[in-house]
MOPAC internal coordinates of N, CA, C and O (Angstrom, degrees):
PM7 1SCF
backbone

  N    0.0000 0     0.00 0     0.00 0    0    0    0
  C    1.4484 1     0.00 0     0.00 0    1    0    0
  C    1.5267 1   109.60 1     0.00 0    2    1    0
  O    1.2310 1   120.59 1   -40.19 1    3    2    1
  N    1.3107 1   116.48 1   139.81 1    3    2    1
  C    1.4545 1   121.91 1  -175.44 1    5    3    2
  C    1.5285 1   111.47 1   -86.25 1    6    5    3
  O    1.2310 1   121.50 1   -31.22 1    7    6    5
  N    1.3127 1   114.74 1   148.78 1    7    6    5
  C    1.4597 1   121.83 1   175.69 1    9    7    6
  C    1.5307 1   110.17 1   -66.88 1   10    9    7
  O    1.2310 1   120.40 1   -39.06 1   11   10    9
  N    1.3380 1   116.84 1   140.94 1   11   10    9
  C    1.4617 1   121.83 1   175.04 1   13   11   10
  C    1.5221 1   108.78 1   -94.08 1   14   13   11
  O    1.2310 1   121.04 1   -50.48 1   15   14   13
  N    1.3398 1   115.62 1   129.52 1   15   14   13
  C    1.4639 1   121.20 1  -179.70 1   17   15   14
  C    1.5244 1   109.50 1  -128.05 1   18   17   15
  O    1.2310 1   120.77 1    -9.66 1   19   18   17
  N    1.3316 1   116.14 1   170.34 1   19   18   17
  C    1.4628 1   122.43 1   177.28 1   21   19   18
  C    1.5220 1   107.92 1  -129.55 1   22   21   19
  O    1.2310 1   120.69 1   -48.64 1   23   22   21
  N    1.3324 1   116.30 1   131.36 1   23   22   21
  C    1.4620 1   121.58 1  -179.70 1   25   23   22
  C    1.5278 1   110.81 1  -132.20 1   26   25   23
  O    1.2310 1   121.58 1   -33.86 1   27   26   25
  N    1.3388 1   114.59 1   146.14 1   27   26   25
  C    1.4599 1   122.30 1   174.32 1   29   27   26
  C    1.5238 1   107.06 1  -107.94 1   30   29   27
  O    1.2310 1   120.60 1   -54.62 1   31   30   29
  N    1.3352 1   116.45 1   125.38 1   31   30   29
  C    1.4642 1   121.82 1   179.47 1   33   31   30
  C    1.5122 1   109.50 1  -111.05 1   34   33   31
  O    1.2310 1   120.52 1   -40.17 1   35   34   33
  N    1.3344 1   116.61 1   139.83 1   35   34   33
  C    1.4622 1   122.34 1   171.10 1   37   35   34
  C    1.5141 1   106.55 1  -126.08 1   38   37   35
  O    1.2310 1   120.89 1   -61.34 1   39   38   37
  N    1.3291 1   115.91 1   118.66 1   39   38   37
  C    1.4560 1   122.09 1  -175.95 1   41   39   38
  C    1.5233 1   108.13 1  -111.88 1   42   41   39
  O    1.2310 1   120.54 1   -53.36 1   43   42   41
  N    1.3292 1   116.57 1   126.64 1   43   42   41
  C    1.4616 1   122.15 1  -178.97 1   45   43   42
  C    1.5230 1   110.25 1  -118.39 1   46   45   43
  O    1.2310 1   121.22 1   -23.74 1   47   46   45
  N    1.3257 1   115.27 1   156.26 1   47   46   45
  C    1.4552 1   122.48 1  -179.19 1   49   47   46
  C    1.5188 1   108.41 1   131.16 1   50   49   47
  O    1.2310 1   120.62 1    29.48 1   51   50   49
  N    1.3398 1   116.42 1  -150.52 1   51   50   49
  C    1.4703 1   119.63 1   174.01 1   53   51   50
  C    1.5304 1   106.00 1   -91.06 1   54   53   51
  O    1.2310 1   121.46 1   -94.07 1   55   54   53
  N    1.3456 1   114.80 1    85.93 1   55   54   53
  C    1.4555 1   120.57 1  -173.06 1   57   55   54
  C    1.5297 1   113.03 1  -124.36 1   58   57   55
  O    1.2310 1   120.38 1  -177.96 1   59   58   57
  N    1.3175 1   116.87 1     2.04 1   59   58   57
  C    1.4670 1   119.70 1   174.15 1   61   59   58
  C    1.5187 1   108.67 1  -113.87 1   62   61   59
  O    1.2310 1   121.11 1   -38.28 1   63   62   61
  N    1.3400 1   115.49 1   141.72 1   63   62   61
  C    1.4569 1   120.76 1  -179.52 1   65   63   62
  C    1.5191 1   113.89 1    79.21 1   66   65   63
  O    1.2310 1   120.18 1  -166.72 1   67   66   65
  N    1.3375 1   117.26 1    13.28 1   67   66   65
  C    1.4666 1   121.34 1  -178.29 1   69   67   66
  C    1.5294 1   111.89 1  -126.75 1   70   69   67
  O    1.2310 1   119.88 1  -167.82 1   71   70   69
  N    1.3345 1   117.83 1    12.18 1   71   70   69
  C    1.4602 1   121.90 1   179.11 1   73   71   70
  C    1.5165 1   113.92 1    81.57 1   74   73   71
  O    1.2310 1   120.50 1  -163.18 1   75   74   73
  N    1.3317 1   116.66 1    16.82 1   75   74   73
  C    1.4659 1   119.51 1  -176.62 1   77   75   74
  C    1.5278 1   111.59 1   -64.69 1   78   77   75
  O    1.2310 1   119.89 1   130.89 1   79   78   77
  N    1.3305 1   117.82 1   -49.11 1   79   78   77
  C    1.4738 1   120.06 1  -178.80 1   81   79   78
  C    1.5144 1   111.17 1   -60.03 1   82   81   79
  O    1.2310 1   120.37 1   133.08 1   83   82   81
  N    1.3180 1   116.91 1   -46.92 1   83   82   81
  C    1.4704 1   120.70 1  -179.42 1   85   83   82
  C    1.5159 1   110.19 1   -59.54 1   86   85   83
  O    1.2310 1   120.63 1   134.74 1   87   86   85
  N    1.3433 1   116.40 1   -45.26 1   87   86   85
  C    1.4643 1   120.83 1  -178.45 1   89   87   86
  C    1.5188 1   111.92 1   -66.95 1   90   89   87
  O    1.2310 1   120.11 1   138.76 1   91   90   89
  N    1.3394 1   117.40 1   -41.24 1   91   90   89
  C    1.4590 1   119.96 1   178.53 1   93   91   90
  C    1.5262 1   109.85 1   -64.62 1   94   93   91
  O    1.2310 1   120.05 1   139.81 1   95   94   93
  N    1.3130 1   117.51 1   -40.19 1   95   94   93
  C    1.4674 1   122.07 1   178.46 1   97   95   94
  C    1.5342 1   109.74 1   -60.77 1   98   97   95
  O    1.2310 1   120.25 1   133.94 1   99   98   97
  N    1.3121 1   117.14 1   -46.06 1   99   98   97
  C    1.4685 1   121.31 1  -179.87 1  101   99   98
  C    1.5317 1   110.88 1   -63.47 1  102  101   99
  O    1.2310 1   120.16 1   138.84 1  103  102  101
  N    1.3368 1   117.31 1   -41.16 1  103  102  101
  C    1.4659 1   121.00 1   179.89 1  105  103  102
  C    1.5278 1   110.46 1   -67.53 1  106  105  103
  O    1.2310 1   120.05 1   138.49 1  107  106  105
  N    1.3249 1   117.51 1   -41.51 1  107  106  105
  C    1.4657 1   121.22 1   178.33 1  109  107  106
  C    1.5293 1   110.81 1   -63.12 1  110  109  107
  O    1.2310 1   120.48 1   139.14 1  111  110  109
  N    1.3238 1   116.68 1   -40.86 1  111  110  109
  C    1.4643 1   120.26 1   177.55 1  113  111  110
  C    1.5227 1   110.72 1   -64.79 1  114  113  111
  O    1.2310 1   120.44 1   138.27 1  115  114  113
  N    1.3323 1   116.77 1   -41.73 1  115  114  113
  C    1.4641 1   121.34 1   178.74 1  117  115  114
  C    1.5262 1   110.70 1   -60.42 1  118  117  115
  O    1.2310 1   120.60 1   144.19 1  119  118  117
  N    1.3378 1   116.46 1   -35.81 1  119  118  117
  C    1.4602 1   121.97 1  -179.58 1  121  119  118
  C    1.5322 1   113.06 1   -83.43 1  122  121  119
  O    1.2310 1   120.28 1   175.11 1  123  122  121
  N    1.3414 1   117.07 1    -4.89 1  123  122  121
  C    1.4605 1   121.02 1   178.33 1  125  123  122
  C    1.5197 1   114.34 1    78.09 1  126  125  123
  O    1.2310 1   120.31 1  -155.37 1  127  126  125
  N    1.3335 1   117.01 1    24.63 1  127  126  125
  C    1.4584 1   121.13 1  -179.00 1  129  127  126
  C    1.5271 1   111.78 1   -87.75 1  130  129  127
  O    1.2310 1   120.77 1   -21.33 1  131  130  129
  N    1.3156 1   116.14 1   158.67 1  131  130  129
  C    1.4612 1   123.10 1   174.28 1  133  131  130
  C    1.5237 1   108.33 1  -110.77 1  134  133  131
  O    1.2310 1   120.83 1   -25.11 1  135  134  133
  N    1.3487 1   116.02 1   154.89 1  135  134  133
  C    1.4493 1   119.90 1   175.17 1  137  135  134
  C    1.5059 1   113.04 1   138.95 1  138  137  135
  O    1.2310 1   121.37 1    27.70 1  139  138  137
  N    1.3415 1   114.97 1  -152.30 1  139  138  137
  C    1.4624 1   120.62 1  -177.15 1  141  139  138
  C    1.5295 1   111.08 1  -151.72 1  142  141  139
  O    1.2310 1   121.72 1   -15.79 1  143  142  141
  N    1.3270 1   114.32 1   164.21 1  143  142  141
  C    1.4650 1   122.05 1   175.19 1  145  143  142
  C    1.5199 1   107.28 1  -137.75 1  146  145  143
  O    1.2310 1   120.79 1   -35.02 1  147  146  145
  N    1.3463 1   116.09 1   144.98 1  147  146  145
  C    1.4641 1   120.29 1   179.09 1  149  147  146
  C    1.5283 1   110.37 1  -152.12 1  150  149  147
  O    1.2310 1   121.37 1   -24.01 1  151  150  149
  N    1.3227 1   114.98 1   155.99 1  151  150  149
  C    1.4601 1   121.04 1   169.68 1  153  151  150
  C    1.5190 1   107.59 1   -77.40 1  154  153  151
  O    1.2310 1   120.97 1   -27.52 1  155  154  153
  N    1.3340 1   115.75 1   152.48 1  155  154  153
  C    1.4586 1   121.30 1   172.13 1  157  155  154
  C    1.5190 1   108.08 1  -116.80 1  158  157  155
  O    1.2310 1   121.02 1   -28.56 1  159  158  157
  N    1.3103 1   115.65 1   151.44 1  159  158  157
  C    1.4708 1   120.34 1  -176.32 1  161  159  158
  C    1.5270 1   113.09 1   -62.48 1  162  161  159
  O    1.2310 1   120.10 1   160.40 1  163  162  161
  N    1.3355 1   117.41 1   -19.60 1  163  162  161
  C    1.4725 1   120.46 1   179.00 1  165  163  162
  C    1.5266 1   112.79 1   -81.00 1  166  165  163
  O    1.2310 1   120.14 1  -177.76 1  167  166  165
  N    1.3484 1   117.34 1     2.24 1  167  166  165
  C    1.4638 1   121.33 1   178.47 1  169  167  166
  C    1.5196 1   114.28 1    96.19 1  170  169  167
  O    1.2310 1   120.20 1   174.54 1  171  170  169
  N    1.3228 1   117.23 1    -5.46 1  171  170  169
  C    1.4592 1   120.42 1   178.73 1  173  171  170
  C    1.5264 1   110.46 1   -90.35 1  174  173  171
  O    1.2310 1   121.02 1    -5.66 1  175  174  173
  N    1.3179 1   115.66 1   174.34 1  175  174  173
  C    1.4633 1   123.20 1   173.87 1  177  175  174
  C    1.5232 1   106.48 1  -119.06 1  178  177  175
  O    1.2310 1   120.67 1   -41.27 1  179  178  177
  N    1.3351 1   116.32 1   138.73 1  179  178  177
  C    1.4561 1   122.01 1   179.12 1  181  179  178
  C    1.5184 1   109.02 1  -121.24 1  182  181  179
  O    1.2310 1   120.75 1   -38.32 1  183  182  181
  N    1.3251 1   116.17 1   141.68 1  183  182  181
  C    1.4616 1   120.98 1   176.28 1  185  183  182
  C    1.5210 1   109.02 1  -137.55 1  186  185  183
  O    1.2310 1   121.09 1   -37.57 1  187  186  185
  N    1.3150 1   115.53 1   142.43 1  187  186  185
  C    1.4565 1   122.82 1   172.05 1  189  187  186
  C    1.5186 1   106.11 1  -117.03 1  190  189  187
  O    1.2310 1   120.56 1   -61.41 1  191  190  189
  N    1.3213 1   116.53 1   118.59 1  191  190  189
  C    1.4674 1   120.74 1  -173.57 1  193  191  190
  C    1.5270 1   110.91 1  -127.45 1  194  193  191
  O    1.2310 1   121.54 1   -36.55 1  195  194  193
  N    1.3181 1   114.65 1   143.45 1  195  194  193
  C    1.4544 1   121.65 1   178.88 1  197  195  194
  C    1.5184 1   108.38 1  -134.66 1  198  197  195
  O    1.2310 1   120.94 1   -41.65 1  199  198  197
  N    1.3289 1   115.81 1   138.35 1  199  198  197
  C    1.4506 1   120.56 1   178.55 1  201  199  198
  C    1.5114 1   111.21 1   160.93 1  202  201  199
  O    1.2310 1   120.56 1    12.06 1  203  202  201
  N    1.3289 1   116.54 1  -167.94 1  203  202  201
  C    1.4573 1   121.21 1   179.82 1  205  203  202
  C    1.5328 1   111.73 1   -63.49 1  206  205  203
  O    1.2310 1   120.76 1   -35.83 1  207  206  205
  N    1.3207 1   116.15 1   144.17 1  207  206  205
  C    1.4605 1   122.07 1  -179.43 1  209  207  206
  C    1.5264 1   111.59 1   -49.90 1  210  209  207
  O    1.2310 1   120.01 1   133.41 1  211  210  209
  N    1.3260 1   117.59 1   -46.59 1  211  210  209
  C    1.4689 1   121.23 1  -175.97 1  213  211  210
  C    1.5286 1   111.49 1   -62.74 1  214  213  211
  O    1.2310 1   120.28 1   140.20 1  215  214  213
  N    1.3243 1   117.08 1   -39.80 1  215  214  213
  C    1.4685 1   120.85 1  -179.68 1  217  215  214
  C    1.5279 1   110.48 1   -68.81 1  218  217  215
  O    1.2310 1   120.09 1   139.60 1  219  218  217
  N    1.3251 1   117.44 1   -40.40 1  219  218  217
  C    1.4676 1   120.04 1   178.36 1  221  219  218
  C    1.5235 1   109.94 1   -66.84 1  222  221  219
  O    1.2310 1   120.05 1   138.63 1  223  222  221
  N    1.3331 1   117.51 1   -41.37 1  223  222  221
  C    1.4708 1   120.15 1   176.16 1  225  223  222
  C    1.5257 1   110.94 1   -57.92 1  226  225  223
  O    1.2310 1   120.13 1   139.09 1  227  226  225
  N    1.3285 1   117.36 1   -40.91 1  227  226  225
  C    1.4721 1   121.54 1   178.78 1  229  227  226
  C    1.5211 1   110.69 1   -64.99 1  230  229  227
  O    1.2310 1   120.06 1   139.94 1  231  230  229
  N    1.3394 1   117.49 1   -40.06 1  231  230  229
  C    1.4667 1   120.32 1   178.94 1  233  231  230
  C    1.5251 1   110.86 1   -66.98 1  234  233  231
  O    1.2310 1   119.94 1   140.34 1  235  234  233
  N    1.3310 1   117.72 1   -39.66 1  235  234  233
  C    1.4675 1   120.74 1   178.37 1  237  235  234
  C    1.5300 1   109.85 1   -62.85 1  238  237  235
  O    1.2310 1   119.73 1   138.27 1  239  238  237
  N    1.3206 1   118.13 1   -41.73 1  239  238  237
  C    1.4661 1   120.62 1   175.57 1  241  239  238
  C    1.5245 1   110.96 1   -60.09 1  242  241  239
  O    1.2310 1   120.79 1   135.16 1  243  242  241
  N    1.3378 1   116.10 1   -44.84 1  243  242  241
  C    1.4651 1   120.70 1   178.12 1  245  243  242
  C    1.5313 1   110.30 1   -61.20 1  246  245  243
  O    1.2310 1   120.27 1   139.32 1  247  246  245
  N    1.3378 1   117.09 1   -40.68 1  247  246  245
  C    1.4725 1   121.87 1  -176.88 1  249  247  246
  C    1.5248 1   112.21 1   -59.66 1  250  249  247
  O    1.2310 1   119.92 1   150.52 1  251  250  249
  N    1.3210 1   117.75 1   -29.48 1  251  250  249
  C    1.4641 1   120.71 1   178.23 1  253  251  250
  C    1.5335 1   112.10 1   -68.94 1  254  253  251
  O    1.2310 1   120.06 1   157.06 1  255  254  253
  N    1.3352 1   117.50 1   -22.94 1  255  254  253
  C    1.4753 1   122.18 1   177.45 1  257  255  254
  C    1.5178 1   110.31 1   -97.14 1  258  257  255
  O    1.2310 1   120.89 1   125.25 1  259  258  257
  N    1.3360 1   115.90 1   -54.75 1  259  258  257
  C    1.4576 1   121.04 1  -175.54 1  261  259  258
  C    1.5127 1   111.19 1    69.30 1  262  261  259
  O    1.2310 1   120.60 1     8.77 1  263  262  261
  N    1.3377 1   116.47 1  -171.23 1  263  262  261
  C    1.4707 1   120.54 1   177.97 1  265  263  262
  C    1.5290 1   110.50 1   -71.50 1  266  265  263
  O    1.2310 1   120.76 1   -12.90 1  267  266  265
  N    1.3106 1   116.15 1   167.10 1  267  266  265
  C    1.4664 1   121.15 1  -171.99 1  269  267  266
  C    1.5298 1   114.32 1   -60.38 1  270  269  267
  O    1.2310 1   119.08 1   148.91 1  271  270  269
  N    1.3267 1   119.36 1   -31.09 1  271  270  269
  C    1.4661 1   121.44 1  -177.94 1  273  271  270
  C    1.5278 1   112.84 1   -83.22 1  274  273  271
  O    1.2310 1   119.83 1   169.59 1  275  274  273
  N    1.3137 1   117.93 1   -10.41 1  275  274  273
  C    1.4697 1   121.41 1  -177.75 1  277  275  274
  C    1.5273 1   110.81 1   -81.82 1  278  277  275
  O    1.2310 1   121.58 1   -22.86 1  279  278  277
  N    1.3288 1   114.57 1   157.14 1  279  278  277
  C    1.4651 1   122.06 1   169.52 1  281  279  278
  C    1.5259 1   105.53 1  -130.17 1  282  281  279
  O    1.2310 1   120.54 1   -73.38 1  283  282  281
  N    1.2947 1   116.57 1   106.62 1  283  282  281
  C    1.4580 1   121.61 1  -177.12 1  285  283  282
  C    1.5213 1   109.40 1   -91.18 1  286  285  283
  O    1.2310 1   120.91 1   -58.23 1  287  286  285
  N    1.3385 1   115.87 1   121.77 1  287  286  285
  C    1.4653 1   121.05 1   177.08 1  289  287  286
  C    1.5239 1   111.63 1   -92.13 1  290  289  287
  O    1.2310 1   120.42 1   142.41 1  291  290  289
  N    1.3391 1   116.79 1   -37.59 1  291  290  289
  C    1.4647 1   119.35 1  -179.84 1  293  291  290
  C    1.5214 1   111.12 1  -156.54 1  294  293  291
  O    1.2310 1   121.50 1   -27.91 1  295  294  293
  N    1.3242 1   114.73 1   152.09 1  295  294  293
  C    1.4630 1   122.64 1   173.78 1  297  295  294
  C    1.5280 1   106.24 1  -130.46 1  298  297  295
  O    1.2310 1   120.83 1   -64.79 1  299  298  297
  N    1.3199 1   116.03 1   115.21 1  299  298  297
  C    1.4695 1   120.44 1   175.08 1  301  299  298
  C    1.5275 1   107.73 1   -99.47 1  302  301  299
  O    1.2310 1   120.69 1   -47.87 1  303  302  301
  N    1.3000 1   116.28 1   132.13 1  303  302  301
  C    1.4608 1   121.87 1  -178.54 1  305  303  302
  C    1.5234 1   108.25 1  -125.18 1  306  305  303
  O    1.2310 1   120.83 1   -63.92 1  307  306  305
  N    1.3375 1   116.01 1   116.08 1  307  306  305
  C    1.4572 1   121.84 1  -179.89 1  309  307  306
  C    1.5187 1   109.74 1  -125.98 1  310  309  307
  O    1.2310 1   121.10 1   -15.44 1  311  310  309
  N    1.3192 1   115.50 1   164.56 1  311  310  309
  C    1.4584 1   119.46 1   175.55 1  313  311  310
  C    1.5248 1   108.56 1   -60.21 1  314  313  311
  O    1.2310 1   120.72 1   -45.71 1  315  314  313
  N    1.3230 1   116.22 1   134.29 1  315  314  313
  C    1.4614 1   121.36 1  -179.37 1  317  315  314
  C    1.5134 1   111.79 1   -99.04 1  318  317  315
  O    1.2310 1   121.23 1   -15.79 1  319  318  317
  N    1.3209 1   115.24 1   164.21 1  319  318  317
  C    1.4577 1   122.62 1   177.90 1  321  319  318
  C    1.5257 1   107.91 1  -102.66 1  322  321  319
  O    1.2310 1   120.24 1   -74.40 1  323  322  321
  N    1.3214 1   117.15 1   105.60 1  323  322  321
  C    1.4645 1   121.20 1  -178.26 1  325  323  322
  C    1.5224 1   111.83 1   -60.25 1  326  325  323
  O    1.2310 1   119.88 1   158.76 1  327  326  325
  N    1.3268 1   117.84 1   -21.24 1  327  326  325
  C    1.4593 1   121.51 1   177.10 1  329  327  326
  C    1.5174 1   113.13 1   -64.71 1  330  329  327
  O    1.2310 1   120.04 1   160.50 1  331  330  329
  N    1.3285 1   117.53 1   -19.50 1  331  330  329
  C    1.4636 1   121.87 1   178.71 1  333  331  330
  C    1.5284 1   112.31 1   -85.56 1  334  333  331
  O    1.2310 1   120.01 1   178.45 1  335  334  333
  N    1.3139 1   117.59 1    -1.55 1  335  334  333
  C    1.4654 1   121.78 1  -179.00 1  337  335  334
  C    1.5243 1   112.18 1   -66.87 1  338  337  335
  O    1.2310 1   120.48 1   145.45 1  339  338  337
  N    1.3158 1   116.70 1   -34.55 1  339  338  337
  C    1.4584 1   119.74 1  -172.83 1  341  339  338
  C    1.5171 1   109.62 1    80.24 1  342  341  339
  O    1.2310 1   120.93 1    12.38 1  343  342  341
  N    1.3134 1   115.82 1  -167.62 1  343  342  341
  C    1.4610 1   120.34 1  -176.17 1  345  343  342
  C    1.5222 1   112.82 1  -100.99 1  346  345  343
  O    1.2310 1   120.12 1   178.64 1  347  346  345
  N    1.3165 1   117.38 1    -1.36 1  347  346  345
  C    1.4610 1   122.12 1  -178.05 1  349  347  346
  C    1.5209 1   110.31 1   -73.70 1  350  349  347
  O    1.2310 1   119.97 1   -50.12 1  351  350  349
  N    1.3194 1   117.67 1   129.88 1  351  350  349
  C    1.4674 1   121.81 1   176.40 1  353  351  350
  C    1.5271 1   108.90 1   -85.82 1  354  353  351
  O    1.2310 1   120.03 1   -23.91 1  355  354  353
  N    1.2927 1   117.55 1   156.09 1  355  354  353
  C    1.4535 1   121.76 1   177.87 1  357  355  354
  C    1.5151 1   112.21 1    85.33 1  358  357  355
  O    1.2310 1   121.05 1    17.79 1  359  358  357
  N    1.3325 1   115.60 1  -162.21 1  359  358  357
  C    1.4613 1   121.80 1  -176.95 1  361  359  358
  C    1.5128 1   108.73 1  -125.57 1  362  361  359
  O    1.2310 1   120.43 1   -43.17 1  363  362  361
  N    1.3390 1   116.78 1   136.83 1  363  362  361
  C    1.4704 1   119.97 1  -174.84 1  365  363  362
  C    1.5202 1   111.38 1  -148.07 1  366  365  363
  O    1.2310 1   121.10 1   -15.06 1  367  366  365
  N    1.3237 1   115.50 1   164.94 1  367  366  365
  C    1.4611 1   122.07 1   172.28 1  369  367  366
  C    1.5208 1   107.76 1   -92.00 1  370  369  367
  O    1.2310 1   120.84 1   -40.31 1  371  370  369
  N    1.3377 1   116.00 1   139.69 1  371  370  369
  C    1.4669 1   119.56 1   177.09 1  373  371  370
  C    1.5269 1   108.94 1  -124.18 1  374  373  371
  O    1.2310 1   120.86 1    -5.26 1  375  374  373
  N    1.3265 1   115.97 1   174.74 1  375  374  373
  C    1.4740 1   122.21 1  -174.41 1  377  375  374
  C    1.5322 1   112.18 1   -65.21 1  378  377  375
  O    1.2310 1   121.68 1   -28.26 1  379  378  377
  N    1.3250 1   114.39 1   151.74 1  379  378  377
  C    1.4616 1   122.75 1   176.95 1  381  379  378
  C    1.5270 1   110.04 1   -56.79 1  382  381  379
  O    1.2310 1   121.38 1   -35.11 1  383  382  381
  N    1.3300 1   114.96 1   144.89 1  383  382  381
  C    1.4615 1   121.19 1   179.32 1  385  383  382
  C    1.5100 1   109.32 1  -120.41 1  386  385  383
  O    1.2310 1   120.10 1   180.00 1  387  386  385

């Protein structure tokens, strides 16, 4: 059984208005991850993800590509705070921060 971890992702580039959040949410759900994704006012996208190491690694790889209309310049991946997950199960989009 794989260890469960929590990671915070910050994705920069042309990642708003191109379906990035929707696509990341769908990919995270496909991988069985929990957490959320949101736009940030600085033009980046932020995600907090929790799940097996292998699934998070797969999502981080996907995040470097994103959907076809996106242009990803950078993906920062740091240790996340599982306390920010809330009580909602699954993966969802939340309001801009």
